[in-house]
N, C-alpha and C positions, 0 to 999 in steps of 0.2 A: 442688703439682700441682693442688690442688683449685680454686684461683682460675682458672688458665687453662682448666680443663675447664668451670667454670661460665660463664666468659666466652664460650667456644666454643659452649656450649649456648644461651646467651642470644642470641648472634648468629644461630645457626641458627633459633631460635624467631622472632626478629624478621624474618629473611629469609623464612621460610615464611609468616609472617603477611602480609607485603607481597605475596608471590606469590599467596597465596589471595585477597587483597583485589583485586589487579589482574585476576585471572581472573574473579572474581565480578562486578566492575564491567563488564568487557568483555562478558560474557554478557548482563547486564541491558541494557547499552547496545545490544547487537545486537538484542535483542527490541524495545527502544524505537525503534531505527532501522527495523525492519520495520513497526512501528505507524505511524511517520512516513511511510513509503513508501506504506502503504495510504491514509492520510488525504490525502496529496498527490495520489494518483491516484484518489480517490473520484469526482471529476468525469469523468475519462477513462473510468473503468469504467462510469459511468452513460451516457455518450455512446456507448460501445461497444455496450451493450445496446440502446439506442434506435435506433442506426443499423442494427441487424440486423432491424428491423421496417420494412416498407415496403409498396408496392403490387405487385400482380401484374396487369399489363395484358393482358387477353385480346383478341387481334386477330381481326378478321373474316376470312373465308375468301378474300376478294378481295385481301387484302394481298399484293403482290408483294415480291420481295427488295429492289428499289430503294426501295419504300415503307417497308419495315421499317428499312432502313439510314437513310433520311431521318428517320424518327420517332425512332430511337435517338440520332441525332446531335442532334436538337432537345432531347431529354430530357437528354442529357449536358451540353448547353450551358446548361441551366436552373440558377439559383442555389440551388434547393432539392434538386437531385438529386446524390447523392454518387457513385453507380455504377449501371450498368444491365447486365443480362445477358439475351441473347436465348435463348429455349428453343423449339426447333422441335417439331413434332407428334410425331416419333419419339422424341425425348429425353423429352418429357412422358409418353409412353406407357410408356417403360422405367422412369421414376421411379415412376409409379403401380403398375406391375406389382411392383416391389420392395416398395412399401408394402403392397399387397394380398396378395402372396405367391402370385399366380396370374395366368395369361395371360388377361385379359378380352377381348382382341381375337380370340382363337380362338373364344370363345363368341359374340361379337357379329358377327364376320365383317368388321369394319372398325374404323378408329381414329376414335372420336368426339371426340377432344381437338383443341383449337385451339392454334396457336402463341401464345406469350406473351412479354412482356418483364418481367422482375423488376426493380423499381426500389427502390434503397436511398436513403433520405432522410437529409439531415443532421440531427443530433440536435435542433437547435432547431425543426425542422419536424415532428418526430415527436410531436406533441401532438394530442389528439382534435379540437380546433377547427381547427387548421391543416390536418389531413389531410382534413377535410370540404371546406374551401375548395379544396385542391389537387385533390381528387377531381373536383369540378365543373369545374375548369380543364382537367384532363387529358382529361375526357370530350369536350371540344370538339376534341381533336386527331383528325386523320383516321385511319381504320382501327382505332380503339379501340372495341371492341364492349362491353366490360365491365371494371370495375375490382374486384378482389377484395382485401380485407384484413379482418382480424379486429378490429372496433371495440372489443369487450369487452376483449380482451387489451391493446390500446393504452391504454385508460383504466385498467385494473388495474395495468399496468406503471408508468405515471406516478405513480399513488397509492402503490404499494409502494416506489418509489425514494425518494419523500419520507419515508416512514416509516423506511426503512432508513437514510437519512441522519441522522435524529434518533437512532436507536438506535446507529449508528456513533459519533456525537459523544459520546453518553453513555458508551459502553464505552471510547472513547479516553481520556476524562477519568479514568475509573475505573482503567484500566490505567496511565496516567501516574502517578497517585497511588501505585499498587502498586509500580511500578518505582522511583520516588523513595524509597519506604519501604525497599525491598530494598537499595538502595545505601547509604542512611542506616544501616540495621542492620548492614551489613557493616563500615562505617567505625567505628560505635560499638563493635563487638566488638573491632576492632583497637586502638582507643584504650583500651578496658577492660583489655586484656592488658598495657598499659603505664601503668596508673593509679598504681602505686607510684613509677615514675620521675617522673611529674608531681609527685607529692607531695614527693619528695626534692628536686627542683629548686626547689620552692616554699619548702621549709624552709631551703635554703641562701641564700635571699634573691633568687632570680630573679623578675623581674616577669612578670606574666601575658602581656604582649606578647612578651617574650623566649622564654617557654616555648612559646607557641602557634606561633611562627614556623617552627621546623623541622617541626612536625607538619603545618602548613598547606602548607608547601612540598612535603613528601612526598606529601600528599593530592592536590595539584594535579598533580604528576608522575604519580602512579598513575592519576588520572582521565584525563589526556592519553594515557597509554600504553594504558589500557583502551579509550578512544575510538578510538585508532589501530587496535587489534586488531579492534574492532567494525566500523569502517569497511572494513577489508580484507575481513572476512567478508561484509559487505553487498555490496560491489562484486563480490566473487567470486560470490556467490549470484545477483546480478542478471545478470551476463554469462554465467553458466552456463546460466540459464534464460531468456535474452533472447528466443529464438525463441518459447517457450511463452507468455511474458508480452506479446509484441507485440500491440498492440490493446487489451489489458486495462489496460496501464500504459504511460506514456510514458517507457520506460527509456532512450531515446536523447537525452533532454533534458539538456544539460550544466548548464543553470541549476538544474534540479530536483535533479540529483545533487549539485551544489555546495551547494545549500541544505540537503540532507539531511546531507551530511558535516559542514558547519558546525554544524548543529543537534546532531548527536551529540557533536561535540567540545565545544560550549558546555555541553551537558547534563552531560557527564562532569566537566568542570572545575568548573562552578558548584555542582553537587550535592555533589561531593567537598569543595569548599572550605567551603560552608555547614555541611555535616554535621560536618566536623572542628572548625570553630570552636565549634559548639554542644556537641559532645561534650567537647572539652577544657575549655571553660568550666564544664561540669557537674561534672567531677571536680576542677577547681581550687577549686570552692566547698565540696567535702566535706572533712571532717576526716579524720585518719588512721584513726580507729576506724570511720568510715562507709564506708571503702573495702573492708572485708571483707564 
């Protein structure tokens, strides 16, 4: 009865070892997929921030409704304008009241604010030099009394985006190394638990290639299964928070999603394969006494 019990315990141990390995690999690949998603959308995120900075065109008091509509159509037809929004005097007053927390019109007795058009620029035009040129051009449009925008914020934003890009690249490389190391350690522990089986197979005359084959096959399958679980979690996460991520990330891009899924699958299979080959070779080089 002892032998069947031992075999049963061994099978359970190996099964649990594979299950733990798959779960560990899938969790690490899930984090790696999130990192890949952030890196792929770094440009989109940068453009989203830039496109939320633009001009506020203050209109003169003589501007009639047809004049405003004509000006807004002209702006919308420009290649540098992404969107425009008309803000009348009453709306501007309400917004200022909310910011100040008090009714300034009661104190003044009238509304001193003028109607305006908020202009969002495309990201490539949201540069300090470009905005100076555009400001001069827009000032020639009829009924534009003044253009308001914060030059210091535009300059600081562009500088900080460049710095953040460098920092993101550094941390992405660092995290990639950490994720690879985690998967590698998980597989090494799995191979370590079967080191005596490797030695026994070697003692009965099995070649290194023959010994490696089943371990590599199992590792590739585990990596593929782990990648499949990670991709399911990633897709579920993206579509669950699709509305919140809209604008910050291009979650609707099929090519981007396809690239991310292929990247996770490739990472799971390649890292598992390489780590298994290295780990198996390591224990095949050790003598029986060195295994303890």
